[in-house]
C-alpha positions as CSV (number, residue, x, y, z in Angstrom):
1,R,19.1,28.2,55.3
2,E,17.6,30.3,52.5
3,T,20.6,29.7,50.4
4,A,20.4,26.0,51.1
5,L,16.7,26.1,50.2
6,M,17.4,28.0,47.0
7,L,20.2,25.6,46.1
8,K,17.8,22.7,46.7
9,E,15.1,24.3,44.6
10,Q,17.7,25.0,41.8
11,K,18.8,21.5,42.0
12,M,15.2,20.2,41.8
13,E,14.6,22.6,38.8
14,Q,17.7,21.3,37.1
15,Q,16.5,17.7,37.7
16,R,13.1,18.6,36.3
17,I,14.7,20.2,33.3
18,M,16.9,17.2,32.8
19,Q,13.9,14.9,33.2
20,D,11.9,17.0,30.7
21,H,14.8,16.9,28.3
22,H,15.2,13.1,28.8
23,E,11.4,12.6,28.2
24,T,11.6,14.8,25.1
25,Q,14.4,12.7,23.8
26,L,12.5,9.5,24.5
27,S,9.4,10.9,22.9
28,A,11.5,12.0,19.8
29,T,13.0,8.5,19.7
30,E,9.6,6.9,20.0
31,N,8.3,9.2,17.2
32,N,11.2,8.3,15.0
33,Q,10.6,4.6,15.6
34,L,6.9,4.9,14.9
35,A,7.7,6.8,11.7
36,M,10.2,4.2,10.6
37,Q,7.8,1.4,11.5
38,S,5.0,3.2,9.5
39,Q,7.5,3.6,6.5
40,L,8.4,-0.1,6.7
41,Q,4.7,-1.1,6.8
42,A,4.1,1.1,3.7
43,Q,7.1,-0.4,1.9
44,H,5.9,-3.9,2.8
45,A,2.4,-3.1,1.5
46,E,3.9,-1.7,-1.7
47,Y,6.1,-4.8,-2.0
48,E,3.1,-7.1,-1.6
49,L,1.1,-5.1,-4.1
50,L,4.0,-5.3,-6.7
51,K,4.3,-9.1,-5.9
52,K,0.6,-9.5,-6.6
53,E,0.7,-7.5,-9.8
54,Q,3.7,-9.5,-11.0
55,A,1.9,-12.8,-10.3
56,E,-1.1,-11.5,-12.3
57,E,1.2,-10.4,-15.1
58,Q,2.9,-13.8,-15.1
59,K,-0.6,-15.4,-15.3
60,R,-1.5,-13.2,-18.3
61,L,1.7,-14.1,-20.0
62,E,1.2,-17.8,-19.4
63,T,-2.4,-17.5,-20.8
64,W,-1.1,-15.6,-23.9
65,K,1.6,-18.2,-24.4
66,Q,-1.0,-21.0,-24.1
67,Q,-3.2,-19.2,-26.6
68,L,-0.3,-18.8,-29.0
69,E,0.6,-22.4,-28.7
70,N,-3.0,-23.4,-29.3
71,Q,-3.1,-21.2,-32.4
72,A,0.1,-22.7,-33.7
73,L,-1.3,-26.2,-33.2
74,Q,-4.6,-25.2,-35.0
75,S,-2.5,-23.6,-37.8
76,E,-0.5,-26.8,-38.1
77,E,-3.7,-28.9,-38.1
78,L,-5.3,-26.6,-40.7
79,K,-2.1,-26.7,-42.9
80,S,-2.1,-30.5,-42.7
81,R,-5.8,-30.7,-43.6
82,L,-5.3,-28.3,-46.5
83,E,-2.3,-30.2,-47.8
84,H,-4.3,-33.4,-47.6
85,E,-7.2,-31.9,-49.4
86,F,-4.8,-30.4,-52.0
87,K,-3.3,-33.9,-52.6
88,D,-6.9,-35.3,-52.8
89,L,-7.8,-32.7,-55.4
90,E,-4.7,-33.4,-57.4
91,Q,-5.6,-37.1,-57.3
92,R,-9.1,-36.3,-58.5
93,E,-7.8,-34.1,-61.2
94,S,-5.5,-36.9,-62.3
95,N,-8.3,-39.4,-62.2
96,L,-10.5,-37.0,-64.3
97,K,-7.8,-36.6,-66.9
98,E,-7.4,-40.4,-67.1
99,F,-11.2,-40.7,-67.4
100,Q,-11.3,-38.0,-70.1
101,K,-8.5,-39.8,-72.0
102,S,-10.3,-43.1,-71.9
103,L,-13.5,-41.3,-73.0
104,E,-11.7,-39.7,-75.9
105,T,-10.1,-43.0,-76.9
106,E,-13.4,-44.8,-76.6
107,S,-15.1,-42.0,-78.6
108,Q,-12.4,-42.1,-81.3
109,A,-12.7,-45.9,-81.5
110,H,-16.5,-45.6,-81.8
111,A,-16.1,-42.9,-84.5
112,E,-13.7,-45.1,-86.4
113,D,-16.0,-48.0,-86.0
114,L,-18.8,-45.9,-87.5
115,E,-16.7,-44.7,-90.4
116,S,-15.7,-48.3,-91.3
117,H,-19.4,-49.2,-91.6
């Protein structure tokens, strides 16, 4: 009977050891799963952060592009205005030269008229 009892105790001890081993394996698997889940969450958070940063960068680039386009338009408008003013000044200069010629002609005619008298 003692041998049977000892064998039964040994068998129960082996079952306890096997149960502990099984629980340890389960615990290790759970820990691995939790670690992997935690890593995935961290990677997802990093991805979301990068996505947000990229969207902000895209917004900045769009703003810069819009500013450059506005500056280009302003430059074109300014160039056009300056060209118009330059043509206007050229026309005024031409008109002044014509006026000066007519004054010189008139003055010369007046001087000749005075000389003849």
